[in-house]
Phi, psi and omega in degrees: 000157177288147179236143176286135183240150165256128178299152181291132178302140176085356179292138185287146172252173188285346180260017175089353177271176180239161175289136184288163177301336177284353177086016180279113183267148178233141168228122184055034179080000180262126179289143176278113184300318175205153178235126178240153186231095178293145178256358179206165177294328176296319175301314180302314179301315182295318180299311183295319181297328183268350183270134182251348182260200180284144186237133180237111175282139180229145173244245176272004178063033177269352183235015184290345177279350187266135178109175176290168185295138176293143181253347180191151182213062179293325180215118174261131180252111179276110185271007183294344177285344178271079190242026183263138165274103192284332179199137178224121181242087182304322182294330180265356184056047177225151177214149182232121188229146174284162190298332184275356176294132179276159178299319179296319178298317180294312182298324179294323179290329184278335189296333180300330179257018176059039179234163176199166175256115187283070176231143177212064181300154184297336181280001164086182186290346179277352178292144179275153183294326177297318181289321178300317179291316183297324181265356186051045184294137186227156177220200184298337182288022183301335182295342178251016175104161176265178182299329179299329180285342184254353178274131177248349179185168180212157166239126184232157173256121180281170185296339177277350186099349179294135175266127180230161182244148176225144182072214184215192180243008176232161184295316178269111184219130182235015183270130172069196180263160180277060181297334178298332176289328177289318180293329179293120181091000182272001176054037176068022182263349178254323178195164179260121181291124181253327182208145181230137176253129182239149162269154186238179172218160177295144178297142179303135176295332179199143171234151177207145180238132178249131180235130176226149180248125179269162183288327182203183182299318181295320178294322177294320179297320179294322180293318177297316180298322178297320178294316184295324184269001182268182177273004180292148179229073180290152175272346174205144177214106184247138175249113188252127181232163015274005183288345183058047173270139176249120179254120180238121183246136178243142177215117183185196172301143183308319181291326179291320176297318180299317179298318182291321177298322180287341183249020173297148176297155184303126177184169179272082186276140169253125184260128180239137176219167176062222183295328178296320179294313180301318180295323180296317181289331173293323177295322178293322176299318178295325178297318177299317181298334182272354176297124185214159351274342182239134172251118182250126177269104182264127186249116176225193174277157176306326181284349183260001181303313179300316181298318180299312182293319182290322184285319187260346174046059178294146179294339176204150181199157167228115183252131169282090198294336180266359182241351178081016180254128180242121173267103191249141174276121177231166190245332187225163175298326179298324178298319181294314180298323181295318178295319184291347174295338186235329186231155168291131182218123181252135177281110179281321182205137180198156175297158182303321183296329176286315182293336176292328187260341187235138174291142182293317191260341178062045183291144173278177186300315183295316179296316181298313183296317180295313183289329178293322176296321178296315179301316182295325180292321183274329187217075188304326183267000178063043185266338184274116180044053188306125176091349188289330183241238188298326182288355175250003182287330182220158175290126184248000000 
């Protein structure tokens, strides 16, 4: 059965405050009227069916800062009790997990069969799979696809409490529509993700990371271009500034990794493997956490990464150099508007005062109208994570 919970004292909230010793939780400055914790998908269905007010799904609370401001929190549903790996088929390279399973828990279960899910969101291994899917959270492993590329199906709870399925439980699936792709990135505003089915891959036989520092932005751009135009196939390629470090990571059969390391473009490369490599990527994760006060996800073409950095001159950045995405440190709302004149730019993280005044996604009229119709079709009364996505982009 579902149980009423008091949040743990001192747990961080998304606006930088903490939960009080009395257990009063805040999200975007809004108090959580009550928090319930289902222990099964049936519990989840019952809670939603009986709830008449606004509903806020919660996981490990690593993504509550993302999205437009929340408009109501009559009932927060803590999904951390849904922590079962419901089915794992190593021979089929598929796994089915409930929303509260953490990424670290899943990877630990897969390692026994030398398999893994190639995801490394910036919010780390403590993030729940439901939240990673709901936020479409991404990290340096973009070269092998985002979470949307690895999801083959979902089980969700609709606003009525009805449990429905999307996609399938096998890699080859032709039944119905790919609604799981729609739910991915919707921040729990269309339905609440209860279970996710993933395809997997064999664990890399070897990984190695090469790091080189360029003299300036132009030199870093040339080095990135050399990697992009070569026969190399890195699983991650990050351009970190303002130091202008280029991080290139390889993961494959040991001999293939060795070949790629030998064919890196000319530069003073430092090669890291084993514990040194793991520690380096943890440092980069910490570097992302230190980007302040606003992290703007600027989306361009791979060939425009240099242009974005040179034109807007962010004081700090981490660019997915082979994908054209720049995570830039910016300081003011004016900086965001200036970038949006030319590029799609999503606010990944910002103080409440910025998020109160600026839409997170910057949708144009056509996008807004289409997505608003979609929101109304799935959630006519706007009760699911009210305001977090399209319904919070504009004053209604």
